[in-house]
PDB file of the backbone (N, CA, C, O) and the ligand in Angstrom, with CONECT records:
HET     ZN  A 101       1
ATOM      1  N   UNK A   1      76.796 130.514 127.571  1.00  0.00           N
ATOM      2  CA  UNK A   1      75.620 129.543 127.549  1.00  0.00           C
ATOM      3  C   UNK A   1      74.328 130.100 127.064  1.00  0.00           C
ATOM      4  O   UNK A   1      73.590 129.344 126.432  1.00  0.00           O
ATOM      5  N   UNK A   2      73.988 131.246 127.268  1.00  0.00           N
ATOM      6  CA  UNK A   2      72.791 131.766 126.634  1.00  0.00           C
ATOM      7  C   UNK A   2      72.590 131.858 125.106  1.00  0.00           C
ATOM      8  O   UNK A   2      71.552 131.935 124.448  1.00  0.00           O
ATOM      9  N   UNK A   3      73.946 131.827 124.719  1.00  0.00           N
ATOM     10  CA  UNK A   3      73.916 131.792 122.859  1.00  0.00           C
ATOM     11  C   UNK A   3      73.360 130.532 122.373  1.00  0.00           C
ATOM     12  O   UNK A   3      72.779 130.484 121.289  1.00  0.00           O
ATOM     13  N   UNK A   4      73.510 129.501 123.131  1.00  0.00           N
ATOM     14  CA  UNK A   4      73.126 128.103 122.714  1.00  0.00           C
ATOM     15  C   UNK A   4      71.542 128.126 122.566  1.00  0.00           C
ATOM     16  O   UNK A   4      70.982 127.599 121.606  1.00  0.00           O
ATOM     17  N   UNK A   5      70.973 128.673 123.426  1.00  0.00           N
ATOM     18  CA  UNK A   5      69.480 128.542 123.377  1.00  0.00           C
ATOM     19  C   UNK A   5      68.762 128.890 121.937  1.00  0.00           C
ATOM     20  O   UNK A   5      67.986 128.072 121.443  1.00  0.00           O
ATOM     21  N   UNK A   6      69.023 130.005 121.355  1.00  0.00           N
ATOM     22  CA  UNK A   6      68.323 130.390 120.206  1.00  0.00           C
ATOM     23  C   UNK A   6      68.840 129.344 119.097  1.00  0.00           C
ATOM     24  O   UNK A   6      67.969 129.098 118.263  1.00  0.00           O
ATOM     25  N   UNK A   7      69.918 128.753 118.923  1.00  0.00           N
ATOM     26  CA  UNK A   7      70.472 127.732 118.130  1.00  0.00           C
ATOM     27  C   UNK A   7      69.580 126.618 118.212  1.00  0.00           C
ATOM     28  O   UNK A   7      69.084 126.123 117.200  1.00  0.00           O
ATOM     29  N   UNK A   8      69.307 126.116 119.597  1.00  0.00           N
ATOM     30  CA  UNK A   8      68.566 124.901 119.881  1.00  0.00           C
ATOM     31  C   UNK A   8      67.155 125.012 119.540  1.00  0.00           C
ATOM     32  O   UNK A   8      66.533 123.997 119.227  1.00  0.00           O
ATOM     33  N   UNK A   9      66.593 126.157 119.573  1.00  0.00           N
ATOM     34  CA  UNK A   9      65.277 126.375 119.304  1.00  0.00           C
ATOM     35  C   UNK A   9      65.056 126.245 117.835  1.00  0.00           C
ATOM     36  O   UNK A   9      64.145 125.548 117.387  1.00  0.00           O
ATOM     37  N   UNK A  10      65.978 126.987 116.998  1.00  0.00           N
ATOM     38  CA  UNK A  10      65.991 126.822 115.596  1.00  0.00           C
ATOM     39  C   UNK A  10      66.005 125.399 115.105  1.00  0.00           C
ATOM     40  O   UNK A  10      65.284 125.034 114.176  1.00  0.00           O
ATOM     41  N   UNK A  11      66.844 124.592 115.748  1.00  0.00           N
ATOM     42  CA  UNK A  11      67.010 123.215 115.462  1.00  0.00           C
ATOM     43  C   UNK A  11      65.460 122.417 115.487  1.00  0.00           C
ATOM     44  O   UNK A  11      64.947 121.792 114.559  1.00  0.00           O
ATOM     45  N   UNK A  12      64.981 122.629 116.680  1.00  0.00           N
ATOM     46  CA  UNK A  12      63.606 121.934 117.038  1.00  0.00           C
ATOM     47  C   UNK A  12      62.632 122.521 116.030  1.00  0.00           C
ATOM     48  O   UNK A  12      61.797 121.770 115.524  1.00  0.00           O
ATOM     49  N   UNK A  13      62.677 123.866 115.686  1.00  0.00           N
ATOM     50  CA  UNK A  13      61.595 124.129 114.579  1.00  0.00           C
ATOM     51  C   UNK A  13      61.790 123.525 113.309  1.00  0.00           C
ATOM     52  O   UNK A  13      60.809 123.291 112.603  1.00  0.00           O
ATOM     53  N   UNK A  14      63.143 123.196 112.869  1.00  0.00           N
ATOM     54  CA  UNK A  14      63.479 122.810 111.693  1.00  0.00           C
ATOM     55  C   UNK A  14      62.950 121.273 111.667  1.00  0.00           C
ATOM     56  O   UNK A  14      62.332 120.880 110.677  1.00  0.00           O
ATOM     57  N   UNK A  15      63.193 120.436 112.733  1.00  0.00           N
ATOM     58  CA  UNK A  15      62.739 119.066 112.794  1.00  0.00           C
ATOM     59  C   UNK A  15      61.214 119.147 112.632  1.00  0.00           C
ATOM     60  O   UNK A  15      60.624 118.453 111.804  1.00  0.00           O
ATOM     61  N   UNK A  16      60.671 119.907 113.346  1.00  0.00           N
ATOM     62  CA  UNK A  16      59.103 119.865 113.251  1.00  0.00           C
ATOM     63  C   UNK A  16      58.546 120.264 111.818  1.00  0.00           C
ATOM     64  O   UNK A  16      57.459 119.827 111.439  1.00  0.00           O
ATOM     65  N   UNK A  17      59.249 121.027 111.106  1.00  0.00           N
ATOM     66  CA  UNK A  17      58.998 121.407 109.735  1.00  0.00           C
ATOM     67  C   UNK A  17      59.203 120.152 108.951  1.00  0.00           C
ATOM     68  O   UNK A  17      58.366 119.983 108.064  1.00  0.00           O
ATOM     69  N   UNK A  18      60.050 119.306 109.063  1.00  0.00           N
ATOM     70  CA  UNK A  18      60.346 118.071 108.185  1.00  0.00           C
ATOM     71  C   UNK A  18      59.383 117.218 108.517  1.00  0.00           C
ATOM     72  O   UNK A  18      58.965 116.530 107.585  1.00  0.00           O
ATOM     73  N   UNK A  19      58.846 117.033 109.695  1.00  0.00           N
ATOM     74  CA  UNK A  19      57.879 116.039 109.958  1.00  0.00           C
ATOM     75  C   UNK A  19      56.593 116.393 109.511  1.00  0.00           C
ATOM     76  O   UNK A  19      55.849 115.457 109.220  1.00  0.00           O
ATOM     77  N   UNK A  20      56.056 117.858 109.362  1.00  0.00           N
ATOM     78  CA  UNK A  20      54.969 118.183 109.086  1.00  0.00           C
ATOM     79  C   UNK A  20      54.623 118.119 107.624  1.00  0.00           C
ATOM     80  O   UNK A  20      53.457 118.066 107.232  1.00  0.00           O
ATOM     81  N   UNK A  21      55.683 118.125 106.819  1.00  0.00           N
ATOM     82  CA  UNK A  21      55.702 118.105 105.313  1.00  0.00           C
ATOM     83  C   UNK A  21      55.043 116.979 104.745  1.00  0.00           C
ATOM     84  O   UNK A  21      55.358 115.824 105.030  1.00  0.00           O
ATOM     85  N   UNK A  22      54.190 117.267 103.997  1.00  0.00           N
ATOM     86  CA  UNK A  22      53.444 115.936 103.370  1.00  0.00           C
ATOM     87  C   UNK A  22      52.241 115.455 104.014  1.00  0.00           C
ATOM     88  O   UNK A  22      51.251 115.049 103.405  1.00  0.00           O
ATOM     89  N   UNK A  23      52.388 115.527 105.484  1.00  0.00           N
ATOM     90  CA  UNK A  23      51.150 115.002 106.261  1.00  0.00           C
ATOM     91  C   UNK A  23      51.134 113.561 106.394  1.00  0.00           C
ATOM     92  O   UNK A  23      52.075 112.923 105.922  1.00  0.00           O
ATOM     93  N   UNK A  24      50.138 112.943 107.004  1.00  0.00           N
ATOM     94  CA  UNK A  24      50.203 111.406 107.060  1.00  0.00           C
ATOM     95  C   UNK A  24      50.189 110.715 105.837  1.00  0.00           C
ATOM     96  O   UNK A  24      49.760 111.263 104.822  1.00  0.00           O
ATOM     97  N   UNK A  25      50.669 109.424 105.835  1.00  0.00           N
ATOM     98  CA  UNK A  25      50.482 108.705 104.651  1.00  0.00           C
ATOM     99  C   UNK A  25      49.121 108.395 104.147  1.00  0.00           C
ATOM    100  O   UNK A  25      48.216 108.254 104.969  1.00  0.00           O
ATOM    101  N   UNK A  26      48.884 108.272 102.859  1.00  0.00           N
ATOM    102  CA  UNK A  26      47.494 108.132 102.161  1.00  0.00           C
ATOM    103  C   UNK A  26      47.075 106.517 102.305  1.00  0.00           C
ATOM    104  O   UNK A  26      45.916 106.104 102.295  1.00  0.00           O
ATOM    105  N   UNK A  27      48.151 105.784 102.426  1.00  0.00           N
ATOM    106  CA  UNK A  27      48.076 104.406 102.333  1.00  0.00           C
ATOM    107  C   UNK A  27      48.637 103.680 103.662  1.00  0.00           C
ATOM    108  O   UNK A  27      49.570 104.120 104.334  1.00  0.00           O
ATOM    109  N   UNK A  28      47.903 102.477 103.935  1.00  0.00           N
ATOM    110  CA  UNK A  28      48.504 101.583 105.029  1.00  0.00           C
ATOM    111  C   UNK A  28      49.165 100.356 104.706  1.00  0.00           C
ATOM    112  O   UNK A  28      49.853  99.742 105.521  1.00  0.00           O
ATOM    113  N   UNK A  29      48.935  99.938 103.348  1.00  0.00           N
ATOM    114  CA  UNK A  29      49.711  98.795 102.865  1.00  0.00           C
ATOM    115  C   UNK A  29      50.638  99.214 101.973  1.00  0.00           C
ATOM    116  O   UNK A  29      50.404 100.171 101.235  1.00  0.00           O
ATOM    117  N   UNK A  30      51.880  98.493 101.940  1.00  0.00           N
ATOM    118  CA  UNK A  30      52.948  98.771 101.033  1.00  0.00           C
ATOM    119  C   UNK A  30      52.484  98.636  99.455  1.00  0.00           C
ATOM    120  O   UNK A  30      52.053  97.540  99.097  1.00  0.00           O
ATOM    121  N   UNK A  31      52.554  99.647  98.559  1.00  0.00           N
ATOM    122  CA  UNK A  31      52.104  99.231  97.323  1.00  0.00           C
ATOM    123  C   UNK A  31      52.995  98.348  96.603  1.00  0.00           C
ATOM    124  O   UNK A  31      52.608  97.953  95.503  1.00  0.00           O
ATOM    125  N   UNK A  32      54.051  97.994  97.008  1.00  0.00           N
ATOM    126  CA  UNK A  32      54.943  97.076  96.096  1.00  0.00           C
ATOM    127  C   UNK A  32      54.774  95.805  96.674  1.00  0.00           C
ATOM    128  O   UNK A  32      54.775  94.874  95.869  1.00  0.00           O
ATOM    129  N   UNK A  33      54.616  95.504  97.961  1.00  0.00           N
ATOM    130  CA  UNK A  33      54.328  93.948  98.234  1.00  0.00           C
ATOM    131  C   UNK A  33      53.125  93.712  99.225  1.00  0.00           C
ATOM    132  O   UNK A  33      52.876  92.551  99.548  1.00  0.00           O
ATOM    133  N   UNK A  34      52.347  94.772  99.737  1.00  0.00           N
ATOM    134  CA  UNK A  34      51.162  94.705 100.223  1.00  0.00           C
ATOM    135  C   UNK A  34      51.464  94.508 101.869  1.00  0.00           C
ATOM    136  O   UNK A  34      50.533  94.155 102.594  1.00  0.00           O
ATOM    137  N   UNK A  35      52.563  94.707 102.327  1.00  0.00           N
ATOM    138  CA  UNK A  35      52.860  94.683 103.813  1.00  0.00           C
ATOM    139  C   UNK A  35      52.546  95.963 104.391  1.00  0.00           C
ATOM    140  O   UNK A  35      52.506  97.020 103.761  1.00  0.00           O
ATOM    141  N   UNK A  36      52.284  95.789 105.856  1.00  0.00           N
ATOM    142  CA  UNK A  36      52.042  97.049 106.638  1.00  0.00           C
ATOM    143  C   UNK A  36      53.027  98.054 106.453  1.00  0.00           C
ATOM    144  O   UNK A  36      54.201  97.687 106.408  1.00  0.00           O
ATOM    145  N   UNK A  37      52.753  99.257 106.339  1.00  0.00           N
ATOM    146  CA  UNK A  37      53.775 100.124 106.066  1.00  0.00           C
ATOM    147  C   UNK A  37      54.491 100.866 107.433  1.00  0.00           C
ATOM    148  O   UNK A  37      53.873 100.963 108.493  1.00  0.00           O
ATOM    149  N   UNK A  38      55.633 101.282 107.284  1.00  0.00           N
ATOM    150  CA  UNK A  38      56.466 101.992 108.388  1.00  0.00           C
ATOM    151  C   UNK A  38      56.482 103.551 107.815  1.00  0.00           C
ATOM    152  O   UNK A  38      56.970 103.887 106.736  1.00  0.00           O
ATOM    153  N   UNK A  39      55.979 104.237 108.570  1.00  0.00           N
ATOM    154  CA  UNK A  39      56.115 105.907 108.159  1.00  0.00           C
ATOM    155  C   UNK A  39      57.366 106.534 107.981  1.00  0.00           C
ATOM    156  O   UNK A  39      57.449 107.666 107.504  1.00  0.00           O
ATOM    157  N   UNK A  40      58.445 105.803 108.369  1.00  0.00           N
ATOM    158  CA  UNK A  40      59.720 106.304 108.116  1.00  0.00           C
ATOM    159  C   UNK A  40      60.294 106.199 106.672  1.00  0.00           C
ATOM    160  O   UNK A  40      61.216 106.859 106.193  1.00  0.00           O
ATOM    161  N   UNK A  41      59.504 105.168 106.051  1.00  0.00           N
ATOM    162  CA  UNK A  41      59.819 104.998 104.736  1.00  0.00           C
ATOM    163  C   UNK A  41      58.669 105.661 103.743  1.00  0.00           C
ATOM    164  O   UNK A  41      57.608 105.078 103.520  1.00  0.00           O
ATOM    165  N   UNK A  42      58.930 106.661 103.302  1.00  0.00           N
ATOM    166  CA  UNK A  42      58.053 107.455 102.554  1.00  0.00           C
ATOM    167  C   UNK A  42      58.319 108.258 101.451  1.00  0.00           C
ATOM    168  O   UNK A  42      59.464 108.708 101.403  1.00  0.00           O
ATOM    169  N   UNK A  43      57.466 108.588 100.446  1.00  0.00           N
ATOM    170  CA  UNK A  43      57.750 109.238  99.439  1.00  0.00           C
ATOM    171  C   UNK A  43      56.617 110.361  99.271  1.00  0.00           C
ATOM    172  O   UNK A  43      55.426 110.113  99.454  1.00  0.00           O
ATOM    173  N   UNK A  44      57.067 111.515  98.935  1.00  0.00           N
ATOM    174  CA  UNK A  44      56.124 112.585  98.750  1.00  0.00           C
ATOM    175  C   UNK A  44      55.514 112.576  97.253  1.00  0.00           C
ATOM    176  O   UNK A  44      56.322 112.647  96.327  1.00  0.00           O
ATOM    177  N   UNK A  45      54.208 112.497  96.981  1.00  0.00           N
ATOM    178  CA  UNK A  45      53.794 112.288  95.551  1.00  0.00           C
ATOM    179  C   UNK A  45      52.634 113.539  95.373  1.00  0.00           C
ATOM    180  O   UNK A  45      52.262 114.241  96.313  1.00  0.00           O
ATOM    181  N   UNK A  46      52.223 113.643  94.185  1.00  0.00           N
ATOM    182  CA  UNK A  46      51.187 114.747  93.875  1.00  0.00           C
ATOM    183  C   UNK A  46      49.848 114.346  94.657  1.00  0.00           C
ATOM    184  O   UNK A  46      49.065 115.204  95.064  1.00  0.00           O
ATOM    185  N   UNK A  47      49.637 112.887  94.844  1.00  0.00           N
ATOM    186  CA  UNK A  47      48.592 112.440  95.474  1.00  0.00           C
ATOM    187  C   UNK A  47      48.686 112.408  97.092  1.00  0.00           C
ATOM    188  O   UNK A  47      47.690 112.141  97.764  1.00  0.00           O
ATOM    189  N   UNK A  48      49.746 112.652  97.582  1.00  0.00           N
ATOM    190  CA  UNK A  48      50.090 112.789  99.024  1.00  0.00           C
ATOM    191  C   UNK A  48      51.213 111.956  99.394  1.00  0.00           C
ATOM    192  O   UNK A  48      52.022 111.544  98.563  1.00  0.00           O
ATOM    193  N   UNK A  49      51.273 111.697 100.652  1.00  0.00           N
ATOM    194  CA  UNK A  49      52.423 111.030 101.134  1.00  0.00           C
ATOM    195  C   UNK A  49      52.198 109.427 101.101  1.00  0.00           C
ATOM    196  O   UNK A  49      51.199 108.978 101.663  1.00  0.00           O
ATOM    197  N   UNK A  50      53.021 108.638 100.516  1.00  0.00           N
ATOM    198  CA  UNK A  50      52.999 107.298 100.149  1.00  0.00           C
ATOM    199  C   UNK A  50      54.057 106.660 101.083  1.00  0.00           C
ATOM    200  O   UNK A  50      55.231 107.030 101.100  1.00  0.00           O
ATOM    201  N   UNK A  51      53.571 105.710 101.828  1.00  0.00           N
ATOM    202  CA  UNK A  51      54.527 105.095 102.653  1.00  0.00           C
ATOM    203  C   UNK A  51      54.633 103.555 102.222  1.00  0.00           C
ATOM    204  O   UNK A  51      53.783 102.931 101.586  1.00  0.00           O
ATOM    205  N   UNK A  52      55.995 103.020 102.757  1.00  0.00           N
ATOM    206  CA  UNK A  52      56.412 101.827 102.382  1.00  0.00           C
ATOM    207  C   UNK A  52      56.806 100.993 103.618  1.00  0.00           C
ATOM    208  O   UNK A  52      56.920 101.480 104.743  1.00  0.00           O
ATOM    209  N   UNK A  53      57.034  99.503 103.272  1.00  0.00           N
ATOM    210  CA  UNK A  53      57.295  98.772 104.478  1.00  0.00           C
ATOM    211  C   UNK A  53      58.758  98.723 104.605  1.00  0.00           C
ATOM    212  O   UNK A  53      59.177  98.379 105.711  1.00  0.00           O
ATOM    213  N   UNK A  54      59.588  98.989 103.721  1.00  0.00           N
ATOM    214  CA  UNK A  54      61.089  98.938 103.779  1.00  0.00           C
ATOM    215  C   UNK A  54      61.734  99.739 102.669  1.00  0.00           C
ATOM    216  O   UNK A  54      61.129 100.057 101.645  1.00  0.00           O
ATOM    217  N   UNK A  55      62.923 100.032 102.913  1.00  0.00           N
ATOM    218  CA  UNK A  55      63.623 100.947 102.015  1.00  0.00           C
ATOM    219  C   UNK A  55      63.701 100.229 100.560  1.00  0.00           C
ATOM    220  O   UNK A  55      63.713 101.022  99.619  1.00  0.00           O
ATOM    221  N   UNK A  56      63.752  98.973 100.262  1.00  0.00           N
ATOM    222  CA  UNK A  56      63.745  98.482  99.050  1.00  0.00           C
ATOM    223  C   UNK A  56      62.662  98.617  98.352  1.00  0.00           C
ATOM    224  O   UNK A  56      62.757  98.736  97.131  1.00  0.00           O
ATOM    225  N   UNK A  57      61.427  98.625  98.981  1.00  0.00           N
ATOM    226  CA  UNK A  57      60.242  98.866  98.248  1.00  0.00           C
ATOM    227  C   UNK A  57      60.083 100.257  97.739  1.00  0.00           C
ATOM    228  O   UNK A  57      59.680 100.545  96.612  1.00  0.00           O
ATOM    229  N   UNK A  58      60.457 101.137  98.722  1.00  0.00           N
ATOM    230  CA  UNK A  58      60.585 102.611  98.490  1.00  0.00           C
ATOM    231  C   UNK A  58      61.540 102.931  97.188  1.00  0.00           C
ATOM    232  O   UNK A  58      61.095 103.680  96.319  1.00  0.00           O
ATOM    233  N   UNK A  59      62.651 102.449  97.077  1.00  0.00           N
ATOM    234  CA  UNK A  59      63.448 102.479  95.876  1.00  0.00           C
ATOM    235  C   UNK A  59      62.778 101.946  94.756  1.00  0.00           C
ATOM    236  O   UNK A  59      62.789 102.576  93.699  1.00  0.00           O
ATOM    237  N   UNK A  60      62.149 100.779  94.862  1.00  0.00           N
ATOM    238  CA  UNK A  60      61.407 100.119  93.732  1.00  0.00           C
ATOM    239  C   UNK A  60      60.387 101.039  93.283  1.00  0.00           C
ATOM    240  O   UNK A  60      60.248 101.174  92.067  1.00  0.00           O
ATOM    241  N   UNK A  61      59.633 101.710  94.096  1.00  0.00           N
ATOM    242  CA  UNK A  61      58.468 102.393  93.775  1.00  0.00           C
ATOM    243  C   UNK A  61      59.158 103.742  93.013  1.00  0.00           C
ATOM    244  O   UNK A  61      58.735 104.099  91.913  1.00  0.00           O
ATOM    245  N   UNK A  62      60.175 104.403  93.645  1.00  0.00           N
ATOM    246  CA  UNK A  62      60.668 105.747  93.180  1.00  0.00           C
ATOM    247  C   UNK A  62      61.173 105.374  91.682  1.00  0.00           C
ATOM    248  O   UNK A  62      61.019 106.233  90.813  1.00  0.00           O
ATOM    249  N   UNK A  63      61.689 104.299  91.386  1.00  0.00           N
ATOM    250  CA  UNK A  63      62.238 104.080  90.000  1.00  0.00           C
ATOM    251  C   UNK A  63      61.177 103.969  89.047  1.00  0.00           C
ATOM    252  O   UNK A  63      61.381 104.327  87.887  1.00  0.00           O
ATOM    253  N   UNK A  64      59.975 103.475  89.432  1.00  0.00           N
ATOM    254  CA  UNK A  64      58.867 103.205  88.510  1.00  0.00           C
ATOM    255  C   UNK A  64      57.498 103.255  89.334  1.00  0.00           C
ATOM    256  O   UNK A  64      56.918 102.253  89.751  1.00  0.00           O
ATOM    257  N   UNK A  65      57.072 104.564  89.504  1.00  0.00           N
ATOM    258  CA  UNK A  65      55.876 104.942  90.225  1.00  0.00           C
ATOM    259  C   UNK A  65      54.666 104.225  89.673  1.00  0.00           C
ATOM    260  O   UNK A  65      53.875 103.640  90.413  1.00  0.00           O
ATOM    261  N   UNK A  66      54.539 104.279  88.408  1.00  0.00           N
ATOM    262  CA  UNK A  66      53.305 103.856  87.537  1.00  0.00           C
ATOM    263  C   UNK A  66      53.077 102.347  87.854  1.00  0.00           C
ATOM    264  O   UNK A  66      51.935 101.889  87.892  1.00  0.00           O
ATOM    265  N   UNK A  67      54.092 101.643  88.063  1.00  0.00           N
ATOM    266  CA  UNK A  67      54.058 100.337  88.130  1.00  0.00           C
ATOM    267  C   UNK A  67      53.395  99.710  89.414  1.00  0.00           C
ATOM    268  O   UNK A  67      53.017  98.538  89.442  1.00  0.00           O
ATOM    269  N   UNK A  68      53.282 100.591  90.485  1.00  0.00           N
ATOM    270  CA  UNK A  68      52.745 100.168  91.716  1.00  0.00           C
ATOM    271  C   UNK A  68      51.609 101.042  92.138  1.00  0.00           C
ATOM    272  O   UNK A  68      51.811 102.013  92.868  1.00  0.00           O
ATOM    273  N   UNK A  69      50.421 100.727  91.699  1.00  0.00           N
ATOM    274  CA  UNK A  69      49.244 101.660  92.125  1.00  0.00           C
ATOM    275  C   UNK A  69      49.140 101.545  93.612  1.00  0.00           C
ATOM    276  O   UNK A  69      49.236 100.477  94.216  1.00  0.00           O
ATOM    277  N   UNK A  70      48.908 102.881  94.243  1.00  0.00           N
ATOM    278  CA  UNK A  70      48.589 102.982  95.594  1.00  0.00           C
ATOM    279  C   UNK A  70      47.218 103.029  95.969  1.00  0.00           C
ATOM    280  O   UNK A  70      46.391 103.778  95.450  1.00  0.00           O
ATOM    281  N   UNK A  71      46.973 102.141  96.962  1.00  0.00           N
ATOM    282  CA  UNK A  71      45.523 101.997  97.495  1.00  0.00           C
ATOM    283  C   UNK A  71      45.559 102.937  98.736  1.00  0.00           C
ATOM    284  O   UNK A  71      46.228 102.777  99.757  1.00  0.00           O
ATOM    285  N   UNK A  72      44.756 103.886  98.457  1.00  0.00           N
ATOM    286  CA  UNK A  72      44.457 104.841  99.762  1.00  0.00           C
ATOM    287  C   UNK A  72      43.595 104.165 100.694  1.00  0.00           C
ATOM    288  O   UNK A  72      42.739 103.341 100.375  1.00  0.00           O
ATOM    289  N   UNK A  73      43.893 104.599 102.002  1.00  0.00           N
ATOM    290  CA  UNK A  73      43.187 103.982 103.060  1.00  0.00           C
ATOM    291  C   UNK A  73      41.542 104.769 102.979  1.00  0.00           C
ATOM    292  O   UNK A  73      41.351 105.924 102.600  1.00  0.00           O
ATOM    293  N   UNK A  74      40.625 103.930 103.380  1.00  0.00           N
ATOM    294  CA  UNK A  74      39.282 104.573 103.320  1.00  0.00           C
ATOM    295  C   UNK A  74      39.168 105.557 104.222  1.00  0.00           C
ATOM    296  O   UNK A  74      39.727 105.509 105.318  1.00  0.00           O
ATOM    297  N   UNK A  75      38.393 106.580 103.806  1.00  0.00           N
ATOM    298  CA  UNK A  75      38.119 107.928 104.588  1.00  0.00           C
ATOM    299  C   UNK A  75      37.208 107.628 105.620  1.00  0.00           C
ATOM    300  O   UNK A  75      36.190 106.959 105.442  1.00  0.00           O
ATOM    301  N   UNK A  76      37.602 108.173 106.835  1.00  0.00           N
ATOM    302  CA  UNK A  76      36.679 107.853 108.136  1.00  0.00           C
ATOM    303  C   UNK A  76      37.033 106.669 108.821  1.00  0.00           C
ATOM    304  O   UNK A  76      36.499 106.408 109.900  1.00  0.00           O
ATOM    305  N   UNK A  77      37.972 105.840 108.252  1.00  0.00           N
ATOM    306  CA  UNK A  77      38.153 104.465 108.841  1.00  0.00           C
ATOM    307  C   UNK A  77      39.154 104.607 110.082  1.00  0.00           C
ATOM    308  O   UNK A  77      39.468 103.614 110.739  1.00  0.00           O
TER     309      UNK A  77
HETATM  310 ZN    ZN A 101      57.052  96.645 100.768  1.00  0.00          ZN2+
END
């Protein structure tokens, strides 16, 4: 049983690393249709993490990022 613990610990560390990558989303409105974003739908860009309201919007953005300008949320808000 003791051999399971290191494996479990490593799994937890890996999950934490995935969530830490990219940081919080820079936008709070979907750049494709303007709806409120859900952080589970996101793309990592040079400007930071861009979030979307749904997977369809995320795919649209990935196909043509320049078509959908991202509005960053105001700093300090
Ligand atoms: Zn959307």
